[in-house]
C-alpha positions as CSV (number, residue, x, y, z in Angstrom):
1,X,-220.5,63.6,-150.6
2,X,-220.8,65.8,-147.7
3,X,-224.2,63.4,-146.1
4,X,-221.5,60.5,-145.8
5,X,-218.8,61.9,-144.4
6,X,-221.2,63.2,-141.5
7,X,-222.9,59.8,-141.2
8,X,-218.8,58.4,-140.6
9,X,-218.4,60.7,-137.7
10,X,-221.5,60.2,-136.2
11,X,-220.8,55.8,-136.4
12,X,-217.2,56.9,-135.2
13,X,-218.8,58.2,-132.3
14,X,-221.0,55.9,-131.3
15,X,-218.4,53.1,-131.3
16,X,-216.2,55.0,-129.4
17,X,-219.1,55.7,-126.8
18,X,-219.6,52.0,-126.4
19,X,-215.8,51.0,-126.5
20,X,-215.9,53.0,-123.3
21,X,-218.5,51.0,-121.8
22,X,-217.0,47.6,-121.4
23,X,-214.7,46.5,-118.0
24,X,-212.4,43.9,-116.9
25,X,-213.0,43.0,-113.5
26,X,-210.5,41.4,-111.0
27,X,-208.8,41.6,-107.5
28,X,-206.0,44.2,-107.5
29,X,-204.1,41.6,-104.8
30,X,-204.2,38.1,-103.5
31,X,-202.5,35.9,-101.2
32,X,-201.7,32.5,-100.3
33,X,-199.5,29.7,-98.5
34,X,-197.9,27.5,-100.5
35,X,-199.3,24.2,-101.6
36,X,-202.9,26.0,-101.0
37,X,-205.4,26.6,-104.3
38,X,-206.1,30.2,-105.4
39,X,-208.7,31.9,-107.7
40,X,-207.6,34.3,-110.0
41,X,-211.2,36.3,-110.6
42,X,-211.7,37.7,-114.1
43,X,-215.5,38.7,-115.2
44,X,-216.0,40.6,-118.7
45,X,-218.1,43.3,-118.4
46,X,-220.1,44.4,-122.2
47,X,-221.6,47.0,-123.5
48,X,-225.1,47.7,-125.0
49,X,-225.3,46.9,-127.4
50,X,-222.2,44.5,-126.9
51,X,-218.8,43.8,-128.5
52,X,-217.9,40.1,-129.6
53,X,-215.3,38.3,-128.0
54,X,-212.8,36.8,-129.7
55,X,-210.3,35.1,-127.4
56,X,-209.4,35.7,-123.6
57,X,-205.6,35.0,-122.3
58,X,-203.9,34.2,-119.2
59,X,-200.4,36.0,-119.0
60,X,-197.9,35.8,-116.4
61,X,-195.5,38.6,-115.7
62,X,-192.4,38.8,-113.7
63,X,-189.6,40.7,-113.8
64,X,-191.4,42.6,-117.1
65,X,-191.2,39.2,-119.0
66,X,-194.9,38.2,-120.1
67,X,-195.7,34.4,-120.1
68,X,-198.6,32.6,-121.7
69,X,-201.1,30.6,-119.1
70,X,-204.0,29.7,-120.3
71,X,-206.2,31.0,-123.4
72,X,-209.8,30.6,-124.3
73,X,-210.9,30.4,-128.2
74,X,-214.7,30.2,-128.8
75,X,-213.4,28.1,-131.8
76,X,-210.3,26.5,-130.4
77,X,-211.1,25.7,-127.3
78,X,-209.5,26.2,-124.1
79,X,-205.5,25.3,-123.7
80,X,-203.3,25.5,-120.5
81,X,-199.6,26.0,-121.5
82,X,-197.2,23.2,-120.2
83,X,-195.8,24.5,-117.2
84,X,-199.1,25.1,-115.9
85,X,-201.1,22.2,-117.2
86,X,-201.3,20.2,-114.3
87,X,-202.1,22.9,-111.5
88,X,-204.8,25.3,-113.6
89,X,-207.9,25.1,-114.7
90,X,-210.7,27.2,-115.8
91,X,-213.2,27.4,-112.9
92,X,-216.6,27.3,-115.1
93,X,-217.6,24.7,-117.4
94,X,-219.4,27.4,-119.7
95,X,-215.9,28.0,-121.0
96,X,-215.3,24.6,-121.5
97,X,-218.5,23.9,-123.4
98,X,-218.6,23.7,-127.7
99,X,-220.5,26.6,-127.6
100,X,-218.7,28.9,-124.7
101,X,-219.6,31.5,-122.7
102,X,-216.2,33.6,-121.6
103,X,-218.0,36.3,-119.6
104,X,-216.4,34.6,-116.7
105,X,-213.0,33.0,-117.5
106,X,-211.4,32.9,-113.6
107,X,-208.8,30.1,-113.4
108,X,-208.0,28.0,-110.1
109,X,-204.4,27.8,-109.4
110,X,-203.6,24.2,-107.4
111,X,-200.2,23.3,-104.9
112,X,-199.5,26.4,-105.5
113,X,-195.5,27.4,-104.9
114,X,-193.2,29.8,-104.4
115,X,-192.7,30.4,-108.2
116,X,-195.9,31.2,-108.7
117,X,-195.6,34.6,-107.2
118,X,-196.1,37.4,-110.0
119,X,-198.4,39.3,-111.6
120,X,-201.6,37.9,-113.7
121,X,-203.1,39.4,-116.6
122,X,-206.5,38.7,-117.7
123,X,-206.7,40.4,-121.4
124,X,-209.9,40.4,-123.9
125,X,-210.1,40.4,-127.0
126,X,-212.7,41.9,-129.0
127,X,-214.2,43.4,-132.0
128,X,-215.2,46.0,-133.0
129,X,-213.4,47.6,-129.5
130,X,-210.0,46.0,-129.8
131,X,-208.4,44.5,-126.6
132,X,-209.6,45.1,-122.7
133,X,-207.2,43.8,-119.9
134,X,-207.0,43.9,-116.2
135,X,-204.1,42.6,-113.4
136,X,-203.5,40.6,-110.0
137,X,-200.6,41.1,-107.8
138,X,-200.4,37.3,-106.3
139,X,-197.8,36.6,-103.2
140,X,-197.5,33.0,-102.2
141,X,-196.7,32.7,-98.3
142,X,-194.3,30.1,-97.1
143,X,-195.1,29.1,-93.2
144,X,-192.2,27.7,-91.4
145,X,-191.5,24.9,-89.4
146,X,-190.2,25.6,-85.8
147,X,-188.9,22.9,-83.6
148,X,-186.2,23.0,-80.5
149,X,-184.5,20.7,-79.6
150,X,-181.7,19.7,-77.0
151,X,-178.2,20.4,-77.6
152,X,-177.2,16.8,-76.1
153,X,-179.4,14.3,-74.4
154,X,-177.1,14.6,-71.3
155,X,-176.6,18.0,-69.8
156,X,-173.7,17.6,-67.1
157,X,-173.0,20.4,-64.6
158,X,-169.7,20.8,-64.3
159,X,-167.2,22.4,-61.1
160,X,-165.9,24.7,-63.6
161,X,-169.7,26.0,-64.3
162,X,-169.0,27.1,-68.1
163,X,-171.7,28.0,-70.6
164,X,-173.1,25.9,-72.6
165,X,-175.8,26.0,-75.4
166,X,-178.6,23.7,-73.6
167,X,-181.2,23.9,-76.6
168,X,-181.4,25.0,-80.3
169,X,-184.9,26.6,-81.8
170,X,-185.4,26.6,-85.6
171,X,-187.8,28.4,-87.8
172,X,-186.7,27.1,-91.2
173,X,-187.5,28.4,-94.7
174,X,-190.2,30.8,-93.7
175,X,-191.2,33.8,-96.0
176,X,-191.5,35.8,-94.8
177,X,-189.5,35.1,-91.4
178,X,-190.1,34.1,-88.3
179,X,-189.3,36.5,-84.9
180,X,-188.1,34.0,-82.7
181,X,-188.3,34.5,-78.6
182,X,-187.5,32.3,-75.6
183,X,-189.7,31.9,-71.8
184,X,-188.6,30.7,-69.5
185,X,-187.4,31.0,-65.9
186,X,-183.2,30.5,-66.3
187,X,-181.1,33.3,-66.3
188,X,-179.3,32.7,-69.8
189,X,-179.2,34.3,-72.9
190,X,-179.8,34.1,-76.2
191,X,-177.9,33.9,-79.5
192,X,-179.9,34.6,-83.3
193,X,-178.8,33.4,-86.9
194,X,-180.6,34.7,-90.1
195,X,-180.3,32.4,-93.0
196,X,-181.5,33.1,-96.8
197,X,-182.9,30.8,-98.8
198,X,-182.0,30.3,-102.2
199,X,-185.9,30.2,-103.1
200,X,-186.7,33.3,-101.3
201,X,-187.3,31.7,-97.7
202,X,-185.8,32.3,-94.6
203,X,-184.3,29.9,-91.9
204,X,-184.2,31.6,-88.2
205,X,-181.5,29.8,-86.3
206,X,-181.9,30.6,-82.0
207,X,-179.4,28.7,-79.5
208,X,-180.0,29.5,-75.6
209,X,-176.9,29.7,-73.4
210,X,-177.1,28.9,-69.8
211,X,-174.2,27.7,-66.9
212,X,-175.8,24.1,-66.1
213,X,-176.3,23.6,-62.5
214,X,-178.6,21.9,-59.9
215,X,-180.8,25.1,-59.9
216,X,-181.3,25.0,-63.8
217,X,-182.3,20.9,-63.6
218,X,-185.8,20.3,-64.7
219,X,-186.5,24.2,-65.9
220,X,-189.1,24.8,-68.8
221,X,-187.3,26.4,-71.3
222,X,-190.2,27.2,-74.1
223,X,-189.9,28.7,-77.6
224,X,-192.1,31.0,-79.2
225,X,-191.8,31.3,-83.0
226,X,-194.2,34.4,-84.6
227,X,-194.8,34.7,-88.1
228,X,-197.6,37.1,-89.5
229,X,-199.4,37.2,-85.8
230,X,-199.2,33.3,-86.0
231,X,-197.4,32.1,-82.3
232,X,-196.0,28.8,-82.3
233,X,-194.3,27.5,-79.4
234,X,-192.2,24.4,-78.7
235,X,-190.9,23.1,-75.0
236,X,-188.6,21.1,-73.3
237,X,-187.6,20.4,-69.9
238,X,-183.9,20.4,-68.4
239,X,-181.7,17.2,-67.7
240,X,-179.4,18.2,-65.9
241,X,-177.0,16.2,-64.1
242,X,-174.7,17.2,-61.2
243,X,-172.6,16.0,-57.8
244,X,-175.0,15.7,-54.8
245,X,-175.6,18.1,-52.5
246,X,-175.3,16.9,-49.1
247,X,-177.5,17.9,-46.0
248,X,-177.0,15.8,-42.5
249,X,-180.3,16.2,-40.5
250,X,-181.5,15.3,-37.6
251,X,-179.2,17.4,-35.2
252,X,-181.6,20.2,-33.1
253,X,-179.3,21.8,-31.3
254,X,-180.8,19.7,-27.9
255,X,-178.8,16.5,-27.5
256,X,-179.7,15.9,-23.8
257,X,-178.2,12.8,-21.3
258,X,-180.8,10.3,-21.5
259,X,-182.6,11.5,-24.2
260,X,-183.8,8.8,-26.7
261,X,-184.1,7.8,-30.4
262,X,-181.9,10.1,-31.7
263,X,-180.5,9.6,-35.2
264,X,-178.8,11.5,-37.9
265,X,-180.0,11.6,-41.4
266,X,-177.7,12.5,-44.5
267,X,-180.1,14.1,-47.4
268,X,-178.8,14.4,-51.0
269,X,-180.1,16.1,-53.8
270,X,-178.5,14.4,-56.8
271,X,-179.4,13.7,-60.3
272,X,-178.6,10.5,-60.9
273,X,-179.6,9.7,-57.2
274,X,-177.1,8.7,-54.8
275,X,-175.2,5.5,-55.0
276,X,-173.3,5.0,-52.1
277,X,-173.3,6.9,-48.7
278,X,-170.1,6.7,-45.8
279,X,-170.5,7.4,-42.6
280,X,-167.1,8.6,-40.2
281,X,-166.6,10.5,-37.2
282,X,-163.8,13.0,-37.3
283,X,-160.7,12.4,-35.0
284,X,-162.6,8.9,-33.9
285,X,-164.5,5.9,-34.8
286,X,-168.2,5.8,-35.3
287,X,-169.7,4.9,-31.2
288,X,-170.4,1.4,-30.8
289,X,-174.0,2.0,-29.9
290,X,-174.9,3.1,-33.3
291,X,-176.4,1.5,-36.2
292,X,-176.4,2.2,-40.3
293,X,-179.3,2.3,-42.2
294,X,-178.8,3.0,-45.9
295,X,-178.2,7.1,-45.3
296,X,-179.2,7.3,-41.4
297,X,-177.3,6.4,-38.7
298,X,-179.4,5.6,-35.5
299,X,-177.9,5.9,-31.9
300,X,-179.5,2.9,-29.7
301,X,-179.7,4.1,-26.1
302,X,-180.1,6.8,-24.4
303,X,-177.6,9.8,-24.7
304,X,-174.0,10.0,-23.5
305,X,-171.3,12.1,-23.9
306,X,-169.5,9.6,-26.1
307,X,-171.6,10.5,-29.0
308,X,-170.5,14.4,-29.5
309,X,-168.4,15.3,-31.6
310,X,-168.2,16.1,-35.8
311,X,-169.9,13.6,-38.2
312,X,-169.4,13.2,-41.7
313,X,-171.6,11.9,-44.5
314,X,-169.9,11.3,-48.0
315,X,-172.0,10.3,-50.8
316,X,-171.4,9.5,-54.3
317,X,-173.5,9.0,-58.2
318,X,-172.4,8.7,-61.0
319,X,-171.0,12.4,-61.5
320,X,-168.9,12.7,-58.7
321,X,-169.1,12.6,-54.4
322,X,-169.9,15.7,-51.8
323,X,-169.5,15.7,-48.2
324,X,-172.0,16.8,-45.7
325,X,-171.0,17.6,-42.0
326,X,-172.5,18.7,-38.8
327,X,-170.9,18.8,-35.3
328,X,-172.8,17.7,-32.1
329,X,-172.5,18.7,-28.6
330,X,-174.0,16.9,-25.9
331,X,-175.7,19.2,-22.5
332,X,-176.5,17.8,-19.3
333,X,-180.4,19.2,-19.7
334,X,-182.3,20.2,-22.1
335,X,-182.2,23.8,-23.4
336,X,-186.2,24.1,-24.3
337,X,-188.3,21.8,-22.3
338,X,-191.1,20.3,-23.8
339,X,-194.0,18.5,-22.6
340,X,-193.6,15.2,-21.7
341,X,-190.1,15.1,-23.2
342,X,-188.2,15.6,-19.2
343,X,-190.3,15.2,-15.5
344,X,-188.4,17.0,-13.0
345,X,-188.4,15.0,-9.2
346,X,-190.8,16.0,-6.8
347,X,-187.4,16.0,-4.1
348,X,-186.0,18.7,-6.9
349,X,-189.5,20.3,-6.2
350,X,-189.1,20.6,-2.2
351,X,-185.6,21.2,-2.5
352,X,-185.9,24.3,-4.8
353,X,-188.7,25.4,-2.7
354,X,-186.9,25.3,0.4
355,X,-184.2,27.2,-1.0
356,X,-185.7,29.9,-3.0
357,X,-187.7,30.2,1.1
358,X,-184.2,30.6,2.4
359,X,-183.3,33.3,0.1
360,X,-185.9,35.2,0.4
361,X,-185.9,34.9,4.2
362,X,-182.2,36.2,4.0
363,X,-183.2,39.5,1.9
364,X,-186.5,40.7,3.8
365,X,-184.4,40.1,6.9
366,X,-181.3,42.5,4.5
367,X,-183.8,45.0,4.0
368,X,-185.2,45.3,7.4
369,X,-182.0,45.9,8.7
370,X,-181.0,48.4,6.4
371,X,-184.4,50.3,7.3
372,X,-184.0,50.5,10.5
373,X,-180.2,51.5,10.4
374,X,-181.7,54.0,7.9
375,X,-184.0,55.3,11.3
376,X,-181.3,55.3,13.6
377,X,-179.2,57.2,11.9
378,X,-181.9,59.5,11.4
379,X,-182.9,60.3,14.6
380,X,-179.6,60.2,15.8
381,X,-179.1,63.5,13.7
382,X,-182.1,64.6,15.0
383,X,-182.4,67.4,17.2
384,X,-183.0,66.7,20.9
385,X,-182.5,69.9,22.9
386,X,-178.9,69.4,23.2
387,X,-178.2,72.5,21.5
388,X,-177.7,75.9,23.0
389,X,-180.5,78.5,22.1
390,X,-180.7,82.2,22.0
391,X,-184.1,82.6,24.2
392,X,-184.6,83.2,27.8
393,X,-186.9,80.7,29.4
394,X,-189.5,82.3,31.6
395,X,-192.1,80.7,34.1
396,X,-191.7,76.8,34.7
397,X,-188.5,76.6,32.9
398,X,-189.3,74.4,30.0
399,X,-187.9,74.9,26.9
400,X,-189.6,74.0,23.7
401,X,-187.4,71.7,22.2
402,X,-186.6,69.7,25.3
403,X,-187.9,68.8,29.1
404,X,-187.4,70.1,32.4
405,X,-183.5,71.7,32.5
406,X,-181.3,69.9,34.7
407,X,-179.7,73.5,36.0
408,X,-177.6,73.4,39.2
409,X,-179.2,75.5,42.5
410,X,-178.9,78.8,42.6
411,X,-175.4,79.4,44.1
412,X,-176.2,82.4,47.3
413,X,-173.2,84.7,46.4
414,X,-171.4,84.9,43.2
415,X,-168.1,87.0,42.6
416,X,-166.6,88.7,39.4
417,X,-163.2,89.3,39.1
418,X,-162.8,93.5,38.9
419,X,-160.1,92.9,35.9
420,X,-162.1,91.5,33.9
421,X,-163.6,91.9,30.5
422,X,-164.5,88.5,29.2
423,X,-168.3,87.2,29.7
424,X,-168.9,86.8,33.5
425,X,-168.1,83.3,35.1
426,X,-170.2,82.0,37.9
427,X,-167.4,81.3,41.0
428,X,-168.8,79.4,44.8
429,X,-167.5,81.2,47.7
430,X,-166.7,80.0,50.6
431,X,-167.5,76.7,49.2
432,X,-165.2,73.4,48.7
433,X,-167.4,71.3,46.0
434,X,-169.9,72.7,43.9
435,X,-173.0,75.5,44.2
436,X,-175.0,75.6,47.3
437,X,-178.6,76.3,47.7
438,X,-180.2,79.3,48.3
439,X,-182.7,80.3,49.8
440,X,-185.0,79.4,47.6
441,X,-184.2,76.2,44.5
442,X,-186.6,75.4,41.6
443,X,-187.7,71.9,43.4
444,X,-189.4,74.5,45.8
445,X,-191.5,76.4,43.4
446,X,-194.3,75.1,42.6
447,X,-196.1,77.8,41.8
448,X,-193.4,78.5,38.6
449,X,-193.9,75.1,37.6
450,X,-197.1,75.2,37.5
451,X,-197.7,78.4,35.0
452,X,-197.0,78.0,31.1
453,X,-193.5,79.3,30.2
454,X,-193.0,82.1,28.1
455,X,-189.6,83.7,26.4
456,X,-187.9,87.0,25.6
457,X,-185.3,88.3,23.3
458,X,-182.3,89.1,24.3
459,X,-183.0,92.8,22.9
460,X,-186.1,93.5,24.8
461,X,-185.9,95.8,27.9
462,X,-187.9,94.5,30.4
463,X,-187.5,94.5,34.4
464,X,-187.8,91.0,35.2
465,X,-188.6,89.9,39.0
466,X,-186.0,88.1,41.1
467,X,-187.5,84.5,39.8
468,X,-185.7,85.2,36.4
469,X,-182.6,82.8,35.5
470,X,-179.5,85.0,37.9
471,X,-177.0,82.1,36.6
472,X,-175.2,82.1,33.3
473,X,-173.2,79.1,31.3
474,X,-169.8,78.9,30.1
475,X,-170.8,80.0,25.8
476,X,-170.6,76.9,24.0
477,X,-168.4,76.4,21.1
478,X,-168.7,78.1,17.6
479,X,-170.7,75.8,15.3
480,X,-171.0,75.9,11.4
481,X,-173.8,77.9,10.3
482,X,-176.5,75.4,9.8
483,X,-180.2,74.6,10.3
484,X,-181.6,71.7,12.9
485,X,-185.3,70.2,11.7
486,X,-187.3,69.2,14.6
487,X,-189.7,66.5,14.8
488,X,-192.7,69.0,15.9
489,X,-191.6,71.2,12.6
490,X,-189.4,73.9,14.1
491,X,-186.2,75.0,13.2
492,X,-183.2,75.6,15.9
493,X,-180.1,77.4,15.4
494,X,-177.4,75.2,16.3
495,X,-175.4,79.4,16.9
496,X,-177.6,80.5,19.3
497,X,-177.4,80.1,23.5
498,X,-179.1,80.0,27.1
499,X,-178.5,83.1,29.2
């Protein structure tokens, strides 16, 4: 009895050990897009010795509820339940044979739907090991459809400059949802809106808002939708209609008398194009020599003062009318001469040269007169020996600053009043007019004239011979204390006087 129990325990241990050797191999997660095909792999790893496979069952598990998808039985064959019958099949032909092999029971899902997203269980029923199973999570993605459209076929720029939606970008039925952004040079703004659909997808809508104007015309607007690292782009070019933008060309500020071939052109930037151009002259009528062709005024003949004035061009298209203005003034001569534009006659060249020479001569004479005046003025103010000096003159009688002194003859006798303390002044004795010459005068002293002069200061105490000048003049009046520069480099004071 004891031996039988021991044998039973041994067999049970071997059975448990063999059971632990079986395994069901599957992918843990799978993902695919709606409408595509996916394989759910299921492979049974048998033990040694192998166990007997009685049946394989595929189940869909969603929100805690299990639903049979397909069954493979060695005796009963293969069965796919109605909800999946048209889209699910076993991959291996051996499963469908009379003597099937159920080692590989991979199934193929075709034309995936969003409702196929769930957890799928592959369960093996074996004997004597029991049931073995594994599970795969299937995710189904829905790729969105992205498109961009203009809000209206015709976008009109109005004077009030009000914002409006010019384009809309939609990324519809995405799972997961897309991310939309705009790429453009326009200075507008974008709005975004998300809508969650019943099947689990999300629709994203974005509107681009801008103020329509001439600057926004023909601008490119691109919508970029990013879905799971994939970028989808769609672009449009804005067609904005606007009133004419008018400018008058042709007047360069250099219309002068007798100039030829001048014209004014009315340039208009408009959408749609301008259909009517109208010219007029403010406060008057157009000149008689003007010819109008399309948007251009041609002025026939030479330029005259009659062409001056304010010219106006009205341009009209299907949206409205705008005006351009230019002020034309006429000058006698060109502002900036260009080669061949204006030839100066030879007589005018000669006249200009003569006038220039005359002006130059007068200027030269004026400069010479000014220099002569300055020279004479300075010479007049330069000392020439006319001032008194504080030195005594000896020898030949010449002073350093002047020439031969013109002294009168030495008087024979001089008398001085006894009661006078003033400076002694010479007076004639016994004569009726002027001084009388003495026994010797300066003209007779030839020897003295030949000797060099020398001077002695008043403070020196020396005895002089009879040749020393024995007369004196009235003292000069007191003059301001200033020094006089001489031509030889010396300086003489006006305060000095002869003795």
